[in-house]
Structures are given as structure tokens and as C-alpha cells.
C-alpha positions as a Markdown table, in Angstrom:
| # | Residue | x | y | z |
|---|---|---|---|---|
| 1 | Met | 7.4 | 11.4 | -23.8 |
| 2 | Ser | 7.5 | 7.8 | -22.7 |
| 3 | Glu | 5.4 | 5.2 | -24.6 |
| 4 | Ser | 3.2 | 4.5 | -21.5 |
| 5 | Val | 2.5 | 8.2 | -20.9 |
| 6 | Ala | 1.5 | 8.6 | -24.5 |
| 7 | Ser | -0.8 | 5.6 | -24.2 |
| 8 | Ile | -2.4 | 7.0 | -21.1 |
| 9 | Leu | -3.0 | 10.4 | -22.8 |
| 10 | Gly | -4.4 | 8.7 | -25.9 |
| 11 | Leu | -6.8 | 6.6 | -23.9 |
| 12 | Val | -8.1 | 9.7 | -21.9 |
| 13 | Ala | -8.5 | 11.7 | -25.1 |
| 14 | Ser | -10.6 | 8.8 | -26.6 |
| 15 | Asn | -13.1 | 9.2 | -23.8 |
| 16 | Pro | -14.8 | 12.6 | -23.9 |
| 17 | Ala | -16.5 | 12.3 | -20.5 |
| 18 | Ile | -13.2 | 11.6 | -18.7 |
| 19 | Ala | -11.3 | 14.1 | -20.8 |
| 20 | His | -13.8 | 16.8 | -19.8 |
| 21 | Ala | -14.0 | 15.8 | -16.1 |
| 22 | Ile | -10.3 | 15.6 | -15.2 |
| 23 | Ser | -7.5 | 18.1 | -15.6 |
| 24 | Phe | -3.9 | 17.1 | -16.7 |
| 25 | Ser | -2.7 | 17.9 | -13.1 |
| 26 | Ser | -5.3 | 15.6 | -11.6 |
| 27 | Leu | -4.6 | 12.9 | -14.1 |
| 28 | Ser | -0.9 | 13.2 | -13.2 |
| 29 | Leu | -1.7 | 12.9 | -9.5 |
| 30 | Phe | -4.0 | 9.9 | -10.2 |
| 31 | Ile | -1.1 | 8.1 | -11.9 |
| 32 | Asp | 1.4 | 9.0 | -9.1 |
| 33 | Leu | -1.1 | 7.7 | -6.5 |
| 34 | Ile | -1.9 | 4.5 | -8.3 |
| 35 | Val | 1.8 | 3.7 | -8.9 |
| 36 | Tyr | 2.6 | 4.4 | -5.2 |
| 37 | Leu | -0.4 | 2.5 | -3.9 |
| 38 | Lys | 0.0 | -0.5 | -6.2 |
| 39 | Pro | 1.1 | -2.8 | -3.3 |
| 40 | Ile | -2.3 | -2.1 | -1.6 |
| 41 | Leu | -4.0 | -3.2 | -4.8 |
| 42 | Ser | -1.9 | -6.3 | -5.1 |
| 43 | Trp | -2.7 | -7.3 | -1.5 |
| 44 | Ser | -6.4 | -6.8 | -2.2 |
| 45 | Gln | -6.5 | -9.8 | -4.4 |
| 46 | Ser | -5.1 | -13.3 | -4.7 |
| 47 | Pro | -1.3 | -13.7 | -5.0 |
| 48 | Tyr | -2.1 | -16.0 | -7.9 |
| 49 | Lys | -3.7 | -13.2 | -9.9 |
| 50 | Phe | -1.2 | -11.0 | -11.8 |
| 51 | Ser | -3.6 | -8.7 | -13.7 |
| 52 | Pro | -5.0 | -5.5 | -12.2 |
| 53 | Pro | -8.2 | -5.7 | -10.0 |
| 54 | Ser | -11.3 | -5.3 | -12.1 |
| 55 | Phe | -12.5 | -2.7 | -9.5 |
| 56 | Leu | -10.8 | -0.5 | -7.0 |
| 57 | Pro | -11.4 | -1.3 | -3.3 |
| 58 | Asp | -14.2 | 1.0 | -2.0 |
| 59 | Asn | -11.9 | 2.9 | 0.4 |
| 60 | Leu | -9.3 | 3.5 | -2.3 |
| 61 | Gln | -11.8 | 4.6 | -4.8 |
| 62 | Thr | -13.4 | 7.1 | -2.4 |
| 63 | Phe | -10.0 | 8.4 | -1.4 |
| 64 | Leu | -9.0 | 8.9 | -5.1 |
| 65 | Ala | -12.2 | 10.6 | -6.0 |
| 66 | Ser | -11.8 | 13.0 | -3.0 |
| 67 | Ala | -8.1 | 13.7 | -3.7 |
| 68 | Leu | -8.8 | 14.4 | -7.4 |
| 69 | Asn | -12.1 | 16.2 | -6.8 |
| 70 | Ile | -14.0 | 14.0 | -9.3 |
| 71 | Ser | -17.1 | 11.9 | -8.9 |
| 72 | Leu | -17.0 | 8.2 | -7.9 |
| 73 | Pro | -18.4 | 7.1 | -11.3 |
| 74 | Ile | -15.7 | 9.0 | -13.1 |
| 75 | Cys | -13.0 | 7.6 | -10.8 |
| 76 | Ser | -14.3 | 4.1 | -11.5 |
| 77 | Glu | -14.4 | 4.7 | -15.3 |
| 78 | Leu | -10.9 | 6.2 | -15.2 |
| 79 | Trp | -9.6 | 3.1 | -13.5 |
| 80 | Thr | -11.3 | 0.8 | -16.0 |
| 81 | Leu | -9.8 | 2.8 | -18.8 |
| 82 | Leu | -6.2 | 3.0 | -17.5 |
| 83 | Arg | -5.8 | -0.1 | -15.3 |
| 84 | Asp | -4.0 | -2.3 | -17.8 |
| 85 | Val | -1.4 | 0.3 | -18.9 |
| 86 | Leu | -0.9 | 1.5 | -15.3 |
| 87 | Trp | -0.5 | -2.1 | -14.0 |
| 88 | Leu | 1.7 | -3.5 | -16.8 |
| 89 | Ser | 3.7 | -0.5 | -17.9 |
| 90 | Leu | 4.5 | 1.5 | -14.8 |
| 91 | Pro | 6.3 | -0.3 | -11.9 |
| 92 | Ser | 5.5 | 0.3 | -8.3 |
| 93 | Ser | 7.4 | 3.2 | -6.8 |
| 94 | Lys | 8.4 | 3.9 | -3.2 |
| 95 | Ser | 9.3 | 7.5 | -3.9 |
| 96 | Leu | 7.0 | 10.1 | -2.2 |
| 97 | Ser | 6.4 | 13.5 | -3.8 |
| 98 | Gly | 5.1 | 16.3 | -1.7 |
| 99 | Arg | 1.7 | 16.3 | -3.3 |
| 100 | Val | 1.3 | 12.5 | -2.8 |
| 101 | Val | 2.0 | 13.0 | 0.9 |
| 102 | Glu | -0.4 | 15.9 | 1.1 |
| 103 | Ser | -3.1 | 13.9 | -0.6 |
| 104 | Leu | -2.7 | 10.9 | 1.6 |
| 105 | Ile | -2.7 | 13.0 | 4.8 |
| 106 | Gln | -5.7 | 15.1 | 3.8 |
| 107 | Phe | -7.8 | 12.4 | 2.2 |
| 108 | Gly | -6.3 | 9.0 | 2.7 |
| 109 | Val | -6.1 | 8.8 | 6.5 |
| 110 | Arg | -9.9 | 9.0 | 6.9 |
| 111 | His | -10.2 | 6.0 | 4.6 |
| 112 | Gly | -7.7 | 3.8 | 6.3 |
| 113 | Ile | -4.8 | 4.6 | 4.0 |
| 114 | Gly | -1.5 | 5.8 | 5.4 |
| 115 | Val | 1.4 | 7.7 | 3.9 |
| 116 | Tyr | 3.2 | 4.4 | 4.6 |
| 117 | Asn | 1.3 | 1.1 | 4.3 |
| 118 | Leu | 3.4 | -1.7 | 5.8 |
| 119 | Tyr | 2.9 | -5.4 | 5.0 |
| 120 | Pro | 4.7 | -8.6 | 5.7 |
| 121 | Pro | 7.4 | -9.4 | 3.2 |
| 122 | Thr | 5.6 | -12.6 | 2.3 |
| 123 | Arg | 2.1 | -13.6 | 1.1 |
| 124 | Asn | 2.6 | -17.2 | 2.3 |
| 125 | Cys | 3.3 | -19.0 | 5.5 |
| 126 | Leu | 7.0 | -19.8 | 5.9 |
| 127 | Arg | 6.6 | -23.0 | 7.9 |
| 128 | Thr | 7.5 | -26.1 | 5.9 |
| 129 | Gly | 4.5 | -28.0 | 7.2 |
| 130 | Cys | 2.0 | -25.4 | 5.9 |
| 131 | Lys | 1.5 | -26.5 | 2.3 |
| 132 | Tyr | -1.5 | -27.1 | 0.2 |
| 133 | Leu | -2.4 | -30.7 | -0.5 |
| 134 | Arg | -4.8 | -30.3 | -3.3 |
| 135 | Arg | -5.3 | -27.1 | -5.2 |
| 136 | His | -1.9 | -25.4 | -5.6 |
| 137 | Ala | -0.4 | -28.6 | -4.1 |
| 138 | Gly | 3.0 | -28.1 | -2.7 |
| 139 | Asp | 2.7 | -24.3 | -2.5 |
| 140 | Gln | 2.9 | -22.7 | 0.9 |
| 141 | Arg | -0.5 | -21.6 | 2.3 |
| 142 | Val | -1.6 | -18.1 | 1.5 |
| 143 | Leu | -1.9 | -15.8 | 4.5 |
| 144 | Glu | -5.4 | -14.5 | 5.3 |
| 145 | Gln | -7.5 | -12.8 | 8.0 |
| 146 | Pro | -5.9 | -9.3 | 7.8 |
| 147 | Ile | -5.8 | -7.0 | 10.7 |
| 148 | Thr | -4.9 | -3.3 | 10.3 |
| 149 | Thr | -3.3 | -1.2 | 13.0 |
| 150 | Asn | -2.9 | 2.6 | 12.8 |
| 151 | Ala | 0.6 | 3.8 | 13.5 |
| 152 | Val | 3.0 | 6.8 | 13.2 |
| 153 | Tyr | 6.0 | 6.5 | 10.8 |
| 154 | Phe | 9.0 | 8.7 | 11.6 |
| 155 | Ser | 10.7 | 9.4 | 8.3 |
| 156 | Arg | 13.7 | 11.4 | 7.5 |
| 157 | Glu | 12.2 | 13.2 | 4.5 |
| 158 | His | 8.6 | 13.9 | 5.7 |
| 159 | Gly | 8.9 | 13.7 | 9.5 |
| 160 | Pro | 6.2 | 11.9 | 11.5 |
| 161 | Val | 3.4 | 10.8 | 9.2 |
| 162 | Pro | 0.4 | 8.4 | 9.5 |
| 163 | Ala | 1.0 | 4.8 | 8.6 |
| 164 | Val | -1.1 | 1.6 | 8.5 |
| 165 | Ser | 0.5 | -1.7 | 9.6 |
| 166 | His | -1.0 | -4.9 | 8.2 |
| 167 | Ser | -0.8 | -8.4 | 9.7 |
| 168 | Leu | -2.1 | -11.7 | 8.4 |
| 169 | Arg | -2.6 | -15.2 | 9.7 |
| 170 | Cys | -1.8 | -18.6 | 8.4 |
| 171 | Pro | -5.0 | -20.6 | 8.1 |
| 172 | Gln | -3.3 | -23.8 | 9.2 |
| 173 | Cys | -0.8 | -23.1 | 11.9 |
| 174 | His | -2.4 | -19.8 | 13.0 |
| 175 | Ala | 1.0 | -18.0 | 13.1 |
| 176 | Arg | 0.4 | -14.2 | 12.5 |
| 177 | Tyr | 2.8 | -12.3 | 10.2 |
| 178 | Tyr | 3.7 | -8.7 | 10.7 |
| 179 | Pro | 5.9 | -6.3 | 8.7 |
| 180 | Asn | 9.1 | -7.2 | 10.6 |
| 181 | Tyr | 8.4 | -10.6 | 12.1 |
| 182 | Trp | 5.9 | -13.4 | 12.7 |
| 183 | Ile | 4.5 | -14.8 | 15.9 |
| 184 | Asp | 3.5 | -18.4 | 16.5 |
| 185 | Ser | -0.1 | -19.3 | 17.5 |
| 186 | Ala | 0.7 | -19.4 | 21.2 |
| 187 | Gly | 2.0 | -15.8 | 21.0 |
| 188 | Asp | 5.2 | -16.5 | 22.8 |
| 189 | Ser | 7.7 | -16.9 | 20.0 |
| 190 | Arg | 8.7 | -14.0 | 17.8 |
| 191 | Thr | 10.7 | -14.8 | 14.7 |
| 192 | Tyr | 12.3 | -12.0 | 12.6 |
| 193 | Tyr | 12.6 | -12.5 | 8.8 |
| 194 | Glu | 15.9 | -13.5 | 7.3 |
| 195 | Gly | 17.6 | -11.0 | 5.0 |
| 196 | Pro | 18.8 | -7.4 | 5.3 |
| 197 | Thr | 17.5 | -5.1 | 8.1 |
| 198 | Pro | 14.1 | -3.7 | 7.0 |
| 199 | Thr | 14.0 | 0.0 | 6.2 |
| 200 | Ala | 10.9 | 0.4 | 8.5 |
| 201 | Ile | 11.9 | -0.5 | 12.1 |
| 202 | His | 8.9 | -1.7 | 14.2 |
| 203 | Val | 9.6 | -0.1 | 17.6 |
| 204 | Thr | 6.2 | -0.5 | 19.3 |
| 205 | Thr | 2.7 | -1.5 | 18.2 |
| 206 | His | 2.0 | 2.0 | 16.9 |
| 207 | Val | 5.4 | 3.3 | 16.0 |
| 208 | Phe | 7.7 | 2.7 | 13.0 |
| 209 | Ile | 11.0 | 4.5 | 12.4 |
| 210 | Asp | 12.9 | 4.8 | 9.1 |
| 211 | Asp | 16.2 | 3.1 | 9.5 |
| 212 | Asn | 18.1 | 6.3 | 8.3 |
| 213 | Val | 16.6 | 8.6 | 10.9 |
| 214 | Thr | 19.2 | 9.7 | 13.5 |
| 215 | Ala | 18.6 | 9.9 | 17.2 |
| 216 | Asn | 18.7 | 13.7 | 17.1 |
| 217 | Glu | 16.3 | 13.8 | 14.2 |
| 218 | Leu | 14.0 | 11.4 | 16.0 |
| 219 | Cys | 13.9 | 13.6 | 19.2 |
| 220 | His | 13.1 | 16.6 | 17.1 |
| 221 | Gln | 10.3 | 14.8 | 15.3 |
| 222 | Ile | 8.7 | 13.4 | 18.5 |
| 223 | Asn | 8.4 | 17.0 | 19.7 |
| 224 | Lys | 6.3 | 18.0 | 16.7 |
| 225 | Asp | 4.4 | 14.7 | 16.3 |
| 226 | Lys | 0.7 | 15.2 | 15.3 |
| 227 | Ala | -2.2 | 13.1 | 16.2 |
| 228 | Tyr | -3.4 | 11.9 | 12.8 |
| 229 | Trp | -5.5 | 9.0 | 13.9 |
């Protein structure tokens, strides 16, 4: 048993109310969901904060309570109890188990949480002129004004599943940043990010495709696409 898992079990055992309210299976699912959704939690707070959020976002807490079949107060108390060890000891994971996918489809979609949740690869504007002059002087300006767009993600492992695409805007130059590219304030110049080809290819506003899905697989998936949103 890993040290972090032993710490989690010890913390739960030390709280009789939580130990009585949640089964080991539900606790395991809670851990898997928090580890997978850690990027959402990171984006919910300032990039200058590296500790876990004091409170779960409302939609995430309601989703977790529904998925685990526990009350909102117990869910909140569970996060308060485990947030430090989950945040510091368990790294984010992109792997998707079947029960995580099922929970997200059944309970997450209604709360604006997709099986895939896609963000820009940067929290800051990339333009050299968009720097702070006072607080955080010299740092690139942090993106803000988020907009979410519902989408379908065609994956090789799970087929077509619901996704949420997030975009944010620079408060100075007003360029808007998307998962694959950014667009200037005039809306007529699209710049793709440098680096390797992203694993999630943005095909149209509401469609993303995993880069390892073949043409034949895609045609088959399109035929069985479901309307999640």
C-alpha cells in the first residue's frame, strides 16, 4: 500500500462521520475523480496559488456528491479532510477508467463537466507586450473571462463522449486563447501554439478528435454519436 493511500485511509478512519457515510468503493472513486479533474481545480484559482482550493467549485461538489451518493455537507467535509494529501501526493492523471467515464457521463454533463475538459496550454498571454507593470511586474498577464463551449470528443478508447472546451481572454490585448490556438482581438488572425501536435485536434467549434483515431474508426463513431448536450 502506498504511503499516500495509507494516509488517506488513516484520515478517513479518524473521522467517524465520514467513515460511516462513505464506502471504500466510493472513496476510491472520489480519489480517481479528484485526480482526473485536478486541472479543473487548478484553473478555478489563481495560477499564483499552488495549494488546493479551500472549497470545491459548486458544480464540481454537486457532481461528486451525486456520483458518490453522499450529501453535499459530507462531500465538502471529505474534501477538507483529504485535499492536502490528494493535491500534494497524487499527481494529475489523464487515464480514464470505465467507472470514471460512466460517472462523468451520468452525473458530470448536467453540471458542465465533460469526460474531456479542454483548456489552452497556457495561463498567460503569449504576446511580449502584455506584461504586468506593478504587481507581478514582468510576468505575462494572466488570462481571464472564461467561456465554455459544449463539444463532442471522438476518442479511440471510449468512442464519442461529451467534452467541454474552455477559452480565455487577455485583459490587455483582448486576444482569446483556445485549446489549440489563439485569435487576436480583431478575430481575423489565428495562431497555433508552438510545439508538438496536440492530442486533441479541434476540428470545428463543437468537435474534437483524438489524434490516434483512424478515419475508419471515426466514420464508425460518427454513426453511433449520441446527443449528450
